C-alpha positions as CSV (number, residue, x, y, z in Angstrom):
1,M,57.1,-24.9,-3.4
2,R,58.7,-21.7,-4.5
3,T,58.3,-19.6,-7.7
4,T,61.5,-18.7,-9.5
5,P,62.0,-16.3,-12.5
6,E,62.8,-19.4,-14.6
7,L,59.5,-21.1,-13.6
8,V,57.5,-17.9,-14.3
9,E,59.0,-17.6,-17.7
10,L,58.5,-21.2,-18.5
11,S,54.9,-21.2,-17.2
12,Q,54.0,-18.1,-19.2
13,S,55.6,-19.5,-22.3
14,L,53.6,-22.7,-22.0
15,Q,50.4,-20.8,-21.2
16,R,50.8,-18.6,-24.2
17,Q,51.3,-21.7,-26.4
18,L,48.1,-23.2,-24.9
19,E,46.0,-20.1,-25.5
20,L,47.2,-19.9,-29.1
21,D,46.8,-23.6,-29.6
22,Q,50.5,-23.9,-30.4
23,L,51.5,-26.2,-27.6
24,V,52.4,-29.6,-28.9
25,L,50.6,-32.0,-26.6
26,P,51.4,-35.7,-26.9
27,S,48.9,-37.9,-28.6
28,L,47.8,-41.3,-27.4
29,P,49.4,-44.2,-29.2
30,E,47.4,-45.4,-32.2
31,N,46.7,-48.9,-30.7
32,A,45.1,-47.4,-27.6
33,L,42.9,-45.1,-29.7
34,Q,41.9,-48.0,-31.9
35,V,40.9,-50.1,-28.8
36,R,38.9,-47.2,-27.5
37,Q,37.1,-46.6,-30.8
38,L,36.3,-50.2,-31.3
39,A,35.0,-50.6,-27.7
40,S,32.6,-47.6,-28.2
41,D,31.2,-49.1,-31.4
42,P,28.3,-51.5,-30.7
43,R,29.0,-53.2,-34.0
44,S,32.5,-54.3,-32.9
45,T,33.2,-57.8,-31.9
46,L,35.4,-59.1,-29.2
47,K,37.7,-60.6,-31.8
48,Q,38.2,-57.2,-33.5
49,I,39.1,-55.6,-30.1
50,A,41.4,-58.6,-29.3
51,D,43.1,-58.2,-32.7
52,A,43.8,-54.5,-32.0
53,I,45.2,-55.3,-28.6
54,A,47.3,-58.2,-30.0
55,A,49.1,-55.7,-32.3
56,D,50.9,-54.7,-29.1
57,P,52.3,-58.0,-27.7
58,A,53.2,-56.3,-24.4
59,M,49.8,-54.9,-23.8
60,A,48.2,-58.3,-24.8
61,S,50.4,-60.1,-22.3
62,Q,49.6,-57.7,-19.5
63,L,45.9,-57.9,-20.1
64,M,46.0,-61.7,-20.1
65,R,47.9,-61.6,-16.8
66,L,45.3,-59.2,-15.3
67,A,42.4,-61.4,-16.4
68,Q,44.0,-64.4,-14.7
69,T,44.3,-62.7,-11.3
70,L,41.9,-63.6,-8.5
71,R,39.9,-60.4,-9.1
72,Y,38.7,-61.6,-12.5
73,S,39.4,-65.4,-12.7
74,N,37.0,-68.2,-12.3
75,P,38.5,-71.7,-11.8
76,S,35.6,-73.3,-13.6
77,Q,36.1,-71.1,-16.7
78,P,39.9,-70.7,-17.4
79,I,41.0,-67.7,-19.5
80,T,42.7,-69.1,-22.5
81,S,42.4,-66.3,-25.1
82,L,42.3,-62.5,-25.4
83,P,38.5,-62.4,-26.3
84,I,37.8,-64.3,-23.1
85,A,40.1,-62.0,-21.1
86,I,38.3,-58.9,-22.5
87,A,34.9,-60.4,-21.7
88,R,36.0,-61.1,-18.1
89,I,37.5,-57.7,-17.5
90,G,34.7,-55.9,-19.3
91,L,34.9,-53.4,-22.2
92,Q,35.4,-50.3,-20.2
93,G,38.0,-52.0,-18.0
94,T,39.8,-53.2,-21.0
95,V,39.9,-49.7,-22.5
96,N,41.1,-48.1,-19.2
97,V,43.9,-50.6,-18.7
98,A,44.9,-50.5,-22.4
99,M,45.1,-46.7,-22.2
100,A,47.0,-46.8,-18.9
101,L,49.6,-49.1,-20.4
102,A,49.8,-46.9,-23.5
103,V,50.3,-43.7,-21.5
104,H,53.3,-45.2,-19.8
105,Q,54.9,-45.5,-23.3
106,L,54.8,-41.7,-23.7
107,F,57.3,-41.1,-20.9
108,H,60.4,-41.2,-23.1
109,F,62.8,-38.4,-23.6
110,H,66.5,-37.8,-24.6
111,A,68.1,-35.7,-21.8
112,P,69.3,-38.2,-19.1
113,Q,68.0,-36.0,-16.3
114,I,64.6,-35.8,-17.9
115,R,64.6,-39.5,-18.5
116,Q,65.4,-40.1,-14.8
117,L,62.6,-37.8,-13.7
118,C,60.2,-39.6,-16.1
119,R,61.1,-42.9,-14.6
120,S,60.3,-41.6,-11.1
121,I,56.9,-40.4,-12.3
122,Q,56.2,-43.8,-13.8
123,Q,57.2,-45.5,-10.6
124,K,55.1,-43.1,-8.6
125,A,52.0,-44.1,-10.7
126,V,52.6,-47.8,-10.1
127,H,53.0,-47.4,-6.4
128,V,49.9,-45.1,-6.0
129,S,47.8,-47.5,-8.0
130,R,48.9,-50.5,-5.8
131,F,48.2,-48.5,-2.6
132,A,44.7,-47.5,-3.9
133,L,43.8,-51.0,-5.0
134,T,44.9,-52.3,-1.6
135,L,42.7,-49.7,0.2
136,C,39.8,-50.7,-2.0
137,D,40.4,-54.4,-1.2
138,E,40.3,-53.5,2.5
139,F,37.3,-51.2,2.6
140,T,35.2,-52.1,-0.5
141,P,36.1,-55.6,-1.4
142,E,32.8,-56.3,-3.1
143,H,33.4,-53.4,-5.5
144,T,37.1,-53.5,-6.0
145,H,36.9,-55.2,-9.4
146,Q,34.6,-52.4,-10.6
147,L,37.0,-49.7,-9.4
148,A,40.3,-51.3,-10.4
149,D,40.5,-50.2,-14.0
150,F,39.6,-46.6,-13.1
151,I,42.3,-46.6,-10.5
152,V,45.0,-48.0,-12.8
153,L,44.3,-45.3,-15.5
154,A,43.7,-42.5,-13.0
155,S,47.0,-43.1,-11.2
156,V,49.1,-42.5,-14.3
157,L,46.9,-39.5,-15.4
158,L,47.6,-37.7,-12.1
159,D,50.9,-36.5,-13.4
160,I,50.1,-36.5,-17.1
161,G,50.5,-32.7,-17.1
162,C,54.2,-33.2,-16.6
163,L,54.6,-34.5,-20.1
164,P,54.3,-31.2,-22.1
165,L,56.5,-29.5,-19.5
166,L,59.2,-32.1,-19.8
167,A,58.9,-32.2,-23.6
168,E,59.6,-28.4,-23.6
169,L,62.6,-28.8,-21.2
170,D,63.9,-31.7,-23.3
171,H,63.7,-29.5,-26.4
172,R,65.6,-26.7,-24.6
173,V,68.3,-29.1,-23.6
174,A,68.7,-30.1,-27.2
175,Q,69.1,-26.4,-28.0
176,G,72.0,-26.2,-25.6
177,E,70.3,-24.9,-22.5
178,S,71.1,-26.3,-19.0
179,L,68.6,-27.7,-16.5
180,P,68.2,-26.9,-12.9
181,D,68.6,-29.7,-10.3
182,T,66.1,-32.6,-10.1
183,A,64.5,-31.2,-6.9
184,T,63.7,-28.0,-8.8
185,L,62.3,-29.9,-11.8
186,T,60.1,-31.9,-9.5
187,D,58.8,-28.7,-7.9
188,W,58.1,-27.3,-11.4
189,C,56.1,-30.4,-12.3
190,A,54.1,-30.2,-9.1
191,Q,53.2,-26.5,-9.9
192,L,52.3,-27.0,-13.5
193,R,50.8,-30.5,-13.6
194,I,47.2,-29.4,-13.1
195,P,46.8,-26.7,-15.9
196,L,48.8,-28.8,-18.4
197,G,47.1,-32.0,-17.2
198,L,43.6,-30.5,-17.8
199,A,44.7,-29.6,-21.4
200,M,46.0,-33.1,-22.0
201,L,42.8,-34.7,-20.7
202,K,40.7,-32.4,-22.8
203,K,42.7,-33.2,-25.9
204,W,42.3,-37.0,-25.2
205,R,38.5,-36.5,-24.6
206,L,38.6,-38.6,-21.4
207,D,35.8,-38.8,-18.9
208,P,35.6,-35.6,-16.8
209,S,36.0,-37.7,-13.6
210,F,39.8,-38.0,-14.4
211,A,40.1,-34.2,-14.6
212,E,38.1,-33.7,-11.4
213,L,40.6,-35.8,-9.6
214,L,43.7,-33.8,-10.5
215,P,43.6,-31.4,-7.6
216,L,43.6,-34.4,-5.2
217,T,40.9,-32.7,-3.1
218,R,38.6,-34.7,-0.9
219,T,34.9,-33.8,-1.3
220,P,31.7,-35.5,-0.2
221,A,31.0,-36.2,-3.8
222,N,34.1,-38.3,-4.3
223,S,33.7,-41.9,-5.5
224,P,35.3,-44.7,-3.4
225,A,37.9,-45.0,-6.2
226,A,38.7,-41.2,-6.0
227,E,39.0,-41.4,-2.2
228,A,41.3,-44.4,-2.4
229,L,43.5,-42.6,-4.9
230,I,43.7,-39.4,-2.9
231,L,44.7,-41.4,0.2
232,A,47.1,-43.5,-1.8
233,H,48.8,-40.4,-3.1
234,A,49.0,-38.8,0.4
235,Y,50.6,-42.0,1.6
236,Y,53.1,-42.0,-1.2
237,E,54.1,-38.4,-0.4
238,A,54.4,-39.2,3.3
239,Q,56.7,-42.1,2.5
240,S,58.8,-39.9,0.2
241,L,59.2,-37.4,3.1
242,F,60.2,-39.9,5.8
243,E,61.8,-42.8,4.1
244,T,65.5,-42.7,3.3
245,R,65.6,-46.1,1.6
246,E,64.9,-46.3,-2.1
247,R,61.8,-48.1,-3.3
248,N,62.3,-51.2,-5.4
249,E,61.7,-50.5,-9.0
250,L,58.5,-52.1,-10.1
251,A,57.3,-53.3,-13.5
252,V,54.5,-51.3,-15.0
253,E,52.1,-54.2,-15.0
254,L,52.3,-54.4,-11.2
255,A,50.1,-51.2,-11.2
256,L,47.3,-53.7,-11.9
257,H,47.7,-55.5,-8.6
258,P,47.4,-54.5,-4.9
259,L,50.2,-55.0,-2.4
260,D,51.0,-58.6,-2.0
261,S,53.0,-58.3,1.2
262,D,51.2,-58.4,4.6
263,E,53.9,-56.2,6.1
264,E,53.4,-53.5,3.4
265,R,49.6,-53.7,3.8
266,Q,49.9,-53.3,7.6
267,Q,52.2,-50.2,7.1
268,L,49.6,-48.6,4.8
269,L,46.7,-49.3,7.2
270,A,48.6,-48.2,10.2
271,W,49.3,-44.9,8.4
272,L,45.7,-44.6,7.5
273,H,44.5,-45.1,11.1
274,Q,46.8,-42.2,12.2
275,Q,45.0,-39.8,9.9
276,P,41.9,-37.7,10.8
277,E,38.9,-39.9,11.4
278,A,37.1,-38.5,8.4
279,M,39.7,-39.9,6.1
280,V,38.0,-43.2,5.3
281,I,36.7,-44.8,2.1
282,N,32.9,-44.9,2.1
């Protein structure tokens, strides 16, 4: 990564706006906030939470599909409604998945170059989630269902700090300014995602564990889910460096599922076994 005068100016401008509480940070979609609020209220019923989710048909459909996967399904008790799906996934799992799906909706801008970069960020989150879920399946299969919803949300939050940066750049384009090349924009995102991401997570009042994960640093205190995500992110970056072929574009809901190809799984595990011995999921 290299620092340019343009990046220094942009970083200082965003930092000043942060300090003066003038930086416009994206808010979570209303339906995600409502689901979280209802889930935290012990007086809420499953039907009320289901009704809030049903207001977003895409979210409702994705949650139903998740509940019907092998991780949550029970052949003797088929999932035929949203309340049953919520009960099977669990309240916290439902909230995390609903918020992850809602966050993906925020990555929409006007400038074509910004839109393309946002699409890449979304796809990265989907791939990292799938890699992390696969690692959990391999090393902690008895706990994967407990870790899955955290991984799905955390994977999209890793780069959430890019949102205010890209919003600022999108605004500047609308004012007639030109953008640097995509590689430079990607570098800027990498350098600013942590401070801006911390501001985003603070505004959204999310669990501190998501903020602690942003540096992608391995520590003995890391949970298995955090370890899986750090390894998954490293694997994604390694693929980006050495692969010349483009990855297939994946639907957002595939972030809820591990890799389904034995070949892809074996490639991931082969890479993992080439890493230092300490890099394992406890």
